[in-house]
C-alpha positions in Angstrom: -9.7 15.2 -16.4 -12.2 17.9 -15.5 -10.8 21.1 -14.1 -11.7 22.4 -10.7 -14.3 25.1 -10.5 -13.0 28.6 -9.9 -12.6 29.4 -6.3 -12.5 25.7 -5.2 -9.7 23.4 -4.2 -9.4 19.9 -5.6 -9.6 17.2 -2.9 -8.1 14.5 -5.1 -4.8 13.4 -3.5 -1.7 13.8 -5.6 -0.5 10.4 -6.9 2.8 9.5 -5.2 5.8 9.5 -7.5 7.4 6.1 -7.9 10.7 7.6 -9.2 13.6 7.4 -6.9 15.0 10.7 -5.5 18.6 11.2 -4.3 17.4 11.2 -0.7 15.7 7.9 -1.3 18.9 6.3 -2.5 20.9 7.8 0.4 18.5 6.7 3.1 18.0 3.3 1.5 21.8 2.8 1.4 22.4 4.0 5.0 19.6 1.6 6.2 21.0 -1.2 4.1 24.5 -0.8 5.5 23.2 -0.5 9.1 21.3 -3.8 8.4 24.5 -5.4 7.2 26.2 -4.4 10.5 23.4 -6.0 12.4 23.8 -9.1 10.3 27.4 -9.4 11.3 26.6 -9.1 15.0 23.8 -11.5 14.7 26.1 -14.0 12.9 28.2 -14.0 16.0 25.3 -14.6 18.4 23.3 -16.9 16.2 24.7 -20.3 17.3 24.5 -19.7 21.1 20.9 -18.4 20.7 19.5 -21.0 18.3 21.4 -24.2 19.4 19.0 -25.0 22.2 16.0 -24.6 19.9 17.6 -26.8 17.2 18.4 -29.5 19.9 14.9 -29.4 21.2 13.2 -29.6 17.8 15.3 -29.5 14.5 14.0 -26.8 12.2 12.8 -24.6 15.1 16.0 -22.5 14.8 14.4 -20.7 11.9 12.3 -18.8 14.4 15.2 -16.4 14.6 16.1 -16.2 10.9 13.8 -13.2 10.4 16.5 -11.0 11.8 18.3 -11.5 8.4 15.2 -10.3 6.6 14.3 -6.9 8.0 16.3 -4.4 5.9 14.3 -5.0 2.8 11.0 -4.5 4.4 12.2 -1.5 6.4 13.6 0.3 3.4 10.5 -0.4 1.4 8.2 1.0 4.2 10.3 4.2 4.3 11.2 4.8 0.7 8.0 3.4 -0.9 9.4 3.0 -4.4 9.6 -0.1 -6.7 12.7 -2.1 -6.0 13.2 -0.6 -2.5 12.8 -4.0 -0.6 15.2 -5.7 -3.1 17.7 -2.9 -2.8 17.7 -2.8 0.9 18.2 -6.5 1.3 21.0 -6.7 -1.3 22.8 -3.7 0.2 22.6 -5.3 3.7 23.9 -8.7 2.4 26.7 -6.9 0.5 27.7 -4.9 3.5 27.8 -8.0 5.7 30.1 -9.7 3.2 32.4 -6.7 2.9 32.6 -6.3 6.7 33.0 -9.9 7.7 34.7 -11.3 4.6 32.6 -14.5 5.0 33.5 -17.5 2.9 29.8 -17.8 2.0 29.9 -14.4 0.2 28.2 -15.5 -3.1 25.5 -17.5 -1.2 25.0 -14.5 1.1 24.4 -12.2 -1.9 22.1 -14.8 -3.4 20.2 -15.0 -0.1 19.8 -11.2 -0.1 18.5 -11.3 -3.7 15.9 -14.1 -3.0 14.8 -12.7 0.3 14.5 -9.2 -1.1 12.4 -10.5 -4.0 10.1 -12.2 -1.6 9.2 -9.0 0.1 9.3 -7.0 -3.1 6.7 -9.2 -4.7 4.2 -8.5 -2.0 4.5 -4.7 -2.3 4.3 -5.1 -6.1 1.1 -7.1 -5.8 -0.2 -4.3 -3.7 0.8 -1.9 -6.5 3.1 0.0 -4.1 0.1 1.6 -2.5 -0.3 -0.2 0.9 2.3 0.5 3.6 0.5 -0.3 6.9 1.1 -2.9 9.5 -0.6 -5.8 7.7 1.2 -5.3 4.4 4.5 -5.1 6.3 3.8 -8.4 8.1 2.8 -10.1 4.8 5.9 -8.7 3.1 8.0 -10.0 6.0 6.4 -13.4 5.5 7.1 -13.2 1.8 10.8 -12.6 2.6 10.5 -15.6 4.8 9.1 -17.8 2.0 12.1 -16.8 -0.2 14.5 -17.6 2.6 12.9 -21.0 3.3 12.8 -22.1 -0.3 16.5 -21.2 -0.9 17.7 -22.7 2.4 15.9 -26.0 1.9 17.5 -26.2 -1.6 21.0 -25.1 -0.7 21.5 -26.1 2.9 19.1 -28.9 3.5 18.6 -30.8 0.2 16.7 -34.0 0.8 15.6 -33.0 4.2 12.8 -35.0 5.8 9.3 -33.7 5.4 8.9 -33.2 9.1 12.0 -31.0 9.3 11.2 -29.1 6.2 7.7 -28.3 7.5 8.9 -27.1 10.9 11.7 -25.1 9.3 9.3 -23.5 6.7 6.6 -22.6 9.3 9.2 -21.2 11.7 11.0 -19.2 9.0 7.8 -17.6 7.7 6.6 -16.8 11.2 10.0 -15.3 12.0 9.9 -13.2 8.8 6.4 -11.9 9.6 7.4 -11.0 13.2 11.0 -9.7 12.9 11.0 -8.3 9.3 7.3 -7.4 9.2 6.2 -6.2 12.6 9.8 -5.3 13.6 10.4 -3.1 10.6 7.0 -1.4 11.0 7.9 -0.5 14.6 11.3 0.7 13.7 9.8 2.9 10.9 7.3 4.4 13.4 10.1 5.0 15.9 12.2 6.8 13.3 9.3 8.8 12.1 8.5 10.1 15.7 12.1 11.5 15.9 11.5 13.6 12.8 14.2 11.8 10.8 11.7 10.8 8.1 10.2 14.3 7.6 11.1 14.1 3.9 9.2 10.8 3.4 5.5 10.0 3.3 6.0 7.6 6.3 7.1 10.5 8.5 4.5 13.0 7.3 1.7 10.5 7.7 2.6 9.8 11.3 3.1 13.5 12.0 -0.4 14.3 10.7 -2.0 11.5 12.8 -0.2 12.8 16.0 -1.4 16.4 15.2 -5.1 15.3 14.8 
């Protein structure tokens, strides 16, 4: 690589490190546990909220399943390191199991793994370089794809094509909205408070506001 001429400053941006720092692990863990708490609360509200949708059109209940997908995308948008989406979703799933002691513990952990992988794959395809609104929405949809595939295999084996189609479309849309758009909005909200000053997400928003 050619050296900069004396008296000049290189304008080439420093390549972001993909190595995890201690602060990355701490924040990812805190967000994952917070996500697990939200999972537990949503588990209690899920049936009253989605029952009317399911009665109206079976499969439409998946429109609210994206709430279970947001920790992975949120952690990835903030930490911006390989494995962040997977880590965030697994920690959230693990926390929900530890808090509620659900009988579906192993399946909950499996769901966290598959959903996290769905989002992680999108960021990996983007080489961990794109963290805007569109990548967030696509990653949320990716988590939705993982959720839909696992659910149709585990919970709805042999489901009719009509139900599977409605469930799949609803789940992917929900992932894009709740996990994608929702996580992006949460990230921006946290950045505006200054809580993300040690992360690129916080510094980028701060520099835009200052300009």
